[in-house]
C-alpha atoms as one frame of an Amber mdcrd trajectory, in Angstrom:
protein
 270.238 212.538 148.921 268.298 215.776 148.790 265.519 216.155 146.245 263.242
 219.107 145.471 259.509 218.635 145.056 258.763 220.159 141.648 255.052 219.467
 141.406 252.271 217.048 142.242 250.557 214.855 139.665 247.721 212.832 141.122
 249.059 210.525 143.792 252.689 211.259 142.964 255.115 214.068 143.628 257.567
 214.777 140.835 260.917 215.344 142.521 264.062 216.736 140.937 267.228 214.814
 141.723 270.635 216.493 142.147 271.583 215.603 138.546 268.482 217.378 137.194
 266.521 214.229 136.354 263.132 213.626 137.924 261.498 210.771 139.764 257.929
 210.081 140.896 257.473 209.563 144.623 254.164 208.411 146.117 252.583 211.317
 148.000 251.789 209.126 151.001 255.500 208.719 151.868 256.158 212.473 151.932
 254.181 213.436 155.041 253.249 217.085 154.521 255.617 218.163 151.703 254.756
 220.998 149.340 256.025 222.205 145.972 259.511 223.652 146.359 260.268 221.722
 149.561 263.644 220.055 149.868 263.289 216.469 151.066 266.195 214.424 152.373
 266.064 210.737 151.427 268.527 208.570 153.290 269.055 204.991 154.334 268.798
 204.137 158.034 271.674 201.715 158.645 270.635 200.890 162.221 267.037 200.080
 161.247 268.237 198.045 158.260 270.504 195.957 160.482 267.698 195.455 163.011
 265.330 194.206 160.284 267.957 191.911 158.753 268.637 190.357 162.141 264.928
 189.880 162.794 264.469 188.186 159.407 267.475 185.932 160.024 266.058 184.961
 163.426 262.691 184.084 161.864 264.407 181.891 159.283 266.411 180.102 161.973
 263.235 179.375 163.950 261.490 178.163 160.796 264.214 175.650 159.946 264.491
 174.310 163.516 261.020 172.797 163.277
């Protein structure tokens, strides 16, 4: 999903969503974004799967004890 940085308010960037609504995004997750920048927010399926597998492995080890 692409959002447009409308403005900054303190530690948040106000971003406009494709439907025209806005959402606050913490500045620290936006690297070096500026007002008017288009930011692409997307899920990383490969990283998600990797983390799920790691969590499942930790649970298996925990219950083997």
